[in-house]
C-alpha positions as CSV (number, residue, x, y, z in Angstrom):
1,M,13.7,173.1,112.7
2,K,12.4,170.5,115.4
3,I,13.4,167.5,116.3
4,F,11.6,164.3,116.9
5,V,13.5,161.1,118.9
6,F,12.0,157.5,118.9
7,N,13.1,154.5,120.2
8,T,12.3,151.5,117.4
9,N,14.0,148.6,116.0
10,E,16.2,147.4,112.8
11,F,12.8,146.6,110.9
12,T,11.2,149.7,111.2
13,L,14.6,151.5,110.4
14,L,15.5,149.4,107.2
15,D,11.4,149.8,106.2
16,G,12.7,153.9,106.2
17,F,15.3,153.5,104.7
18,L,13.9,150.8,101.7
19,H,10.0,152.1,101.2
20,E,10.7,156.0,102.6
21,Q,8.0,155.6,105.2
22,L,7.3,155.0,108.5
23,Q,4.4,153.5,109.8
24,I,3.5,154.0,113.7
25,D,0.6,154.0,116.0
26,F,0.8,157.7,117.4
27,K,1.0,161.1,115.7
28,F,4.2,163.4,115.2
29,H,2.9,166.7,116.0
30,L,4.8,168.7,113.3
31,S,6.0,171.8,112.6
32,S,4.2,173.6,109.2
33,T,7.1,176.3,109.2
34,D,10.1,174.2,110.0
35,K,12.1,171.4,109.1
36,N,11.0,168.4,110.9
37,L,13.9,166.0,111.4
38,L,13.6,162.0,113.1
39,I,15.8,160.5,115.2
40,Y,15.9,156.7,115.2
41,I,17.2,155.1,118.5
42,I,18.0,151.6,118.4
43,K,19.4,149.9,121.7
44,N,20.7,153.6,123.1
45,K,22.2,154.5,120.1
46,I,21.9,156.9,117.0
47,A,21.2,155.0,114.2
48,A,20.0,157.3,111.4
49,I,18.4,160.8,110.8
50,A,15.3,161.4,108.1
51,V,13.2,164.3,107.2
52,L,9.8,163.6,108.5
53,S,6.5,165.0,106.3
54,P,3.2,163.5,106.8
55,K,1.8,161.3,104.1
56,N,-1.8,159.5,105.7
57,E,-1.4,160.6,109.4
58,N,-4.8,160.9,110.1
59,N,-5.8,156.9,110.0
60,L,-4.2,154.2,112.1
61,P,-1.6,153.3,111.5
62,H,-0.6,156.8,111.2
63,L,1.6,156.7,108.0
64,Y,4.7,159.0,107.1
65,K,7.3,159.7,104.5
66,V,10.6,159.6,105.7
67,D,13.8,160.9,103.7
68,I,17.2,159.4,105.3
69,R,19.9,161.4,105.0
70,H,22.3,159.5,107.2
71,I,22.2,156.3,108.3
72,A,24.9,154.6,110.5
73,K,25.6,150.4,110.8
74,P,25.4,149.2,114.4
75,D,29.1,149.1,114.8
76,A,29.8,152.7,113.6
77,R,26.8,154.3,115.9
78,T,27.2,156.6,118.7
79,I,25.5,156.3,122.1
80,N,22.6,158.9,122.3
81,F,23.1,161.9,124.1
82,F,19.6,163.0,123.7
83,K,17.2,163.3,126.7
84,L,14.1,161.8,125.4
85,N,10.8,163.0,125.5
86,N,7.9,160.6,127.9
87,D,5.7,161.5,124.7
88,P,7.9,160.9,121.3
89,S,5.1,162.7,119.4
90,H,6.5,166.4,120.4
91,P,9.9,167.4,119.2
92,L,12.3,168.0,121.8
93,S,13.3,171.7,123.9
94,L,16.3,172.4,121.9
95,S,17.9,175.7,120.9
96,N,19.2,176.3,117.4
97,M,22.7,176.2,118.8
98,E,21.8,173.1,120.7
99,I,20.2,171.6,117.1
100,E,23.4,172.4,115.2
101,E,25.5,170.5,117.4
102,A,23.6,167.8,117.8
103,L,23.7,167.3,114.2
104,R,27.3,167.9,113.8
105,L,27.9,165.0,115.9
106,I,25.7,162.4,113.9
107,Y,27.1,163.7,111.0
108,K,30.9,162.9,112.4
109,T,29.6,158.9,112.7
110,E,30.2,156.5,109.4
111,Y,27.9,157.2,106.6
112,S,27.1,153.6,105.8
113,F,24.4,154.2,102.7
114,N,27.0,151.5,100.7
115,Y,26.3,149.2,103.4
116,Y,22.5,149.2,103.7
117,F,22.3,150.1,99.8
118,Q,23.8,146.3,99.0
119,N,22.6,144.7,102.2
120,G,19.4,146.6,102.9
121,E,16.6,144.1,101.8
122,D,18.3,140.4,102.8
123,L,18.7,142.8,106.1
124,F,14.8,143.3,105.8
125,L,13.7,139.9,105.5
126,K,15.7,138.6,108.2
127,E,14.3,141.3,110.5
128,Q,10.8,140.6,109.2
129,K,11.5,136.8,109.9
130,K,12.4,137.8,113.4
131,L,8.7,139.6,114.0
132,L,6.6,137.0,112.4
133,T,8.7,134.0,114.2
134,N,9.1,135.5,117.8
135,K,6.6,137.3,120.2
136,P,7.7,139.8,121.7
137,N,8.7,139.8,125.9
138,T,5.4,140.5,127.9
139,K,4.2,139.9,131.5
140,N,1.3,138.6,133.2
141,N,-0.3,137.6,129.8
142,E,-0.2,140.8,128.2
143,A,-0.6,142.2,125.2
144,P,2.2,143.5,123.1
145,P,2.7,147.2,122.8
146,A,0.4,148.5,120.0
147,S,3.3,149.5,117.4
148,Y,4.4,145.8,117.2
149,K,1.3,144.9,116.5
150,I,1.3,147.8,113.8
151,N,4.4,146.8,112.1
152,L,3.5,142.8,111.8
153,S,0.6,143.5,110.1
154,N,1.7,145.9,107.9
155,I,4.8,143.4,106.9
156,S,3.5,143.0,103.3
157,E,0.8,145.6,103.1
158,P,2.4,147.0,100.1
159,H,2.7,143.6,98.3
160,I,-1.0,142.5,99.0
161,R,-2.2,146.2,98.0
162,T,-0.7,146.0,94.3
163,Q,-1.9,142.9,94.0
164,Y,-5.6,144.6,94.8
165,L,-5.1,147.7,92.7
166,L,-4.0,144.6,90.0
167,K,-7.5,142.8,90.0
168,H,-9.4,146.1,90.3
169,I,-8.0,147.3,86.9
170,A,-8.7,144.1,85.5
171,D,-12.1,144.6,86.4
172,I,-12.1,147.6,84.7
173,V,-10.4,146.9,81.5
174,G,-12.6,143.3,81.6
175,L,-10.0,140.8,82.2
176,D,-10.2,138.0,84.6
177,C,-8.0,138.2,87.5
178,F,-5.8,134.9,89.2
179,I,-4.7,136.0,92.8
180,A,-1.4,133.8,93.4
181,K,-3.1,130.7,95.5
182,N,-0.4,131.0,98.4
183,D,-2.2,134.9,98.8
184,Q,-6.0,134.3,97.8
185,N,-6.7,134.6,101.8
186,K,-5.3,137.7,102.3
187,H,-7.1,140.2,102.9
188,Y,-6.8,144.3,102.1
189,N,-9.3,147.2,102.6
190,G,-11.6,144.6,104.3
191,E,-12.0,142.4,100.8
192,L,-11.0,139.1,100.5
193,L,-8.3,139.2,97.4
194,N,-9.7,136.4,95.9
195,Y,-13.2,137.8,95.9
196,K,-14.9,137.5,92.2
197,S,-11.5,136.2,91.2
198,M,-10.5,133.1,89.2
199,Q,-9.7,130.0,92.1
200,D,-7.7,127.9,89.6
201,I,-5.4,128.3,86.0
202,P,-8.1,126.7,83.5
203,Y,-4.9,124.8,82.0
204,N,-4.9,120.8,82.5
205,T,-2.3,120.4,80.1
206,I,0.5,122.2,82.0
207,S,2.4,119.5,84.6
208,R,1.4,119.4,87.8
209,E,4.9,120.2,88.7
210,A,4.8,123.4,86.6
211,L,1.4,124.3,87.6
212,S,2.2,124.2,91.5
213,I,4.9,126.9,90.5
214,I,3.3,129.3,88.1
215,S,0.3,128.9,90.9
216,L,2.5,131.3,92.7
217,I,2.9,134.0,90.2
218,D,1.3,137.1,92.4
219,V,-1.4,138.1,89.6
220,I,-2.1,136.7,86.3
221,W,-5.0,138.6,84.4
222,F,-6.9,136.4,81.4
223,K,-8.5,137.3,78.8
224,D,-11.3,134.2,78.1
225,D,-9.3,132.0,79.6
226,A,-6.3,132.4,78.3
227,P,-3.5,134.4,80.1
228,F,-3.1,137.9,79.0
229,A,-0.7,139.4,81.3
230,A,1.5,137.8,84.0
231,F,2.6,140.7,87.3
232,E,4.8,139.6,89.8
233,V,5.3,142.4,93.0
234,E,9.0,142.6,94.0
235,T,8.7,144.6,97.1
236,T,11.2,143.0,99.3
237,T,11.3,139.5,97.8
238,S,13.4,138.4,95.5
239,I,13.7,139.4,92.2
240,S,15.1,136.5,90.8
241,S,12.1,133.8,92.1
242,G,9.5,136.1,90.1
243,L,11.7,136.0,87.0
244,L,12.3,132.1,87.4
245,R,8.3,131.8,87.6
246,F,8.0,133.6,84.7
247,S,10.3,131.3,82.9
248,D,7.8,128.3,83.8
249,L,5.0,130.3,82.9
250,V,6.7,131.0,79.3
251,Y,8.1,127.6,78.5
252,E,4.9,125.8,79.4
253,L,2.4,128.0,77.3
254,N,5.1,129.4,74.6
255,H,2.3,129.6,71.8
256,L,0.9,132.5,73.9
257,P,1.9,136.2,73.7
258,I,1.8,136.8,77.6
259,N,2.7,140.2,78.7
260,L,5.3,140.3,81.5
261,Y,5.0,142.7,83.9
262,I,7.2,143.1,87.2
263,L,5.7,145.8,89.6
264,T,8.7,147.0,92.4
265,T,9.5,150.5,94.0
266,K,12.0,153.2,92.4
267,N,14.7,152.5,95.3
268,R,14.9,148.8,94.0
269,E,15.8,149.7,90.4
270,Q,19.7,149.0,90.6
271,K,18.5,145.7,92.1
272,L,16.1,144.9,89.1
273,K,18.4,145.8,86.8
274,K,21.3,143.7,88.4
275,E,18.6,140.4,87.9
276,L,17.5,141.3,84.3
277,N,20.8,141.4,82.8
278,R,21.8,138.0,84.6
279,S,22.9,135.8,81.8
280,I,20.5,133.1,82.3
281,F,17.8,135.4,82.2
282,K,19.1,137.2,78.8
283,K,19.6,134.3,76.9
284,T,16.1,132.7,77.7
285,G,14.6,136.2,76.8
286,I,12.8,136.2,79.9
287,S,14.5,140.0,80.6
288,Q,13.2,140.5,77.2
289,R,9.9,140.3,77.3
290,C,9.7,141.7,80.7
291,N,8.4,145.4,81.5
292,V,8.9,147.1,84.6
293,I,6.3,149.1,86.7
294,F,7.0,151.2,89.4
295,I,4.3,151.2,92.1
296,D,3.6,154.9,92.5
297,E,3.2,155.2,89.2
298,L,0.2,152.4,89.1
299,E,-1.4,153.9,92.1
300,K,-1.4,157.6,90.0
301,L,-3.0,155.1,87.0
302,Y,-5.6,153.4,89.0
303,S,-7.1,156.5,90.9
304,L,-7.1,158.2,87.2
305,V,-8.8,154.9,85.6
306,F,-11.5,153.7,88.6
307,P,-14.7,156.0,87.5
308,L,-14.2,154.7,83.5
309,K,-14.6,151.4,83.9
310,G,-16.4,149.8,80.4
311,Y,-14.4,152.8,79.1
312,I,-10.6,152.0,78.9
313,K,-8.5,149.6,76.9
314,N,-6.7,146.4,78.3
315,N,-3.3,148.1,77.4
316,L,-3.5,150.7,79.6
317,L,-0.1,149.9,81.3
318,D,1.6,150.9,78.1
319,R,1.4,154.0,79.5
320,I,3.5,153.5,82.5
321,S,5.7,150.8,81.8
322,Y,9.1,150.7,80.7
323,D,10.6,147.8,78.8
324,F,13.9,146.0,78.9
325,S,16.0,148.5,76.8
326,Y,15.2,151.2,79.5
327,F,17.3,148.8,81.9
328,Q,20.1,146.5,79.7
329,S,24.0,147.6,80.5
330,N,26.0,148.8,78.1
């Protein structure tokens, strides 16, 4: 068993807990035969322990999968007792007995899973806002640390990547694509999200107020200038806001059978279930119209259909989507 220890911040910890990933600007020297454990240190206190494994460590930022096994909220954390390496990419030099004792002390602290399960998304957004609004402390106009820049530049990457995939799948099945107005100038994989996409929603019968709301739906597919499917990507944002935008779309264009999809991660399944079962969405029929796609399934589907442009039907998402009955409370 190998133990890696590194100093980090609350945002990185929450990213690991919610998205099971770590994006970092150096490469861990992982063991190929032993289990690799990662200790999160925040303000000289032990915040969490996770199993660390490679996901895509050959490109910057290096991407790792983390499976957090123990996490403590700030007031329940123990003081760090590890002697940190100057280079965190290497494991600590500890005997098996020392590792066992260290893990015993960590696991004795309060396990705060329920706290983070209930509050993790709100805490993540709070820490995200801090990164976006607060500049790191630097002296003599020095550039911020690379790790800060990487975290900042990848805050919304899963959301943007999902929009990018939906746009390209639309092209594969022969549909036009509209990207949310507030995301049209963003880039992914060196490509402008709005490249070869519709600039505006082609309806002048919709009220200006409703159109301004509908234009913020993350992705809309069009067939012959009529909305075919609408998508809200909910990786960190409030799920209810996406459902409300769907409500405006359905109300304004109730004569059209538009397919509605929510794309999210499996760790948000319980929150999604809670939102879909709210009375306001069930009584208006929005919940019943929504289908859910887990983003990792979309990734797999994209890799399969990418070479098959022109040979795939536009109902291909039925293969990976779940309808409301899957999430309906008894």
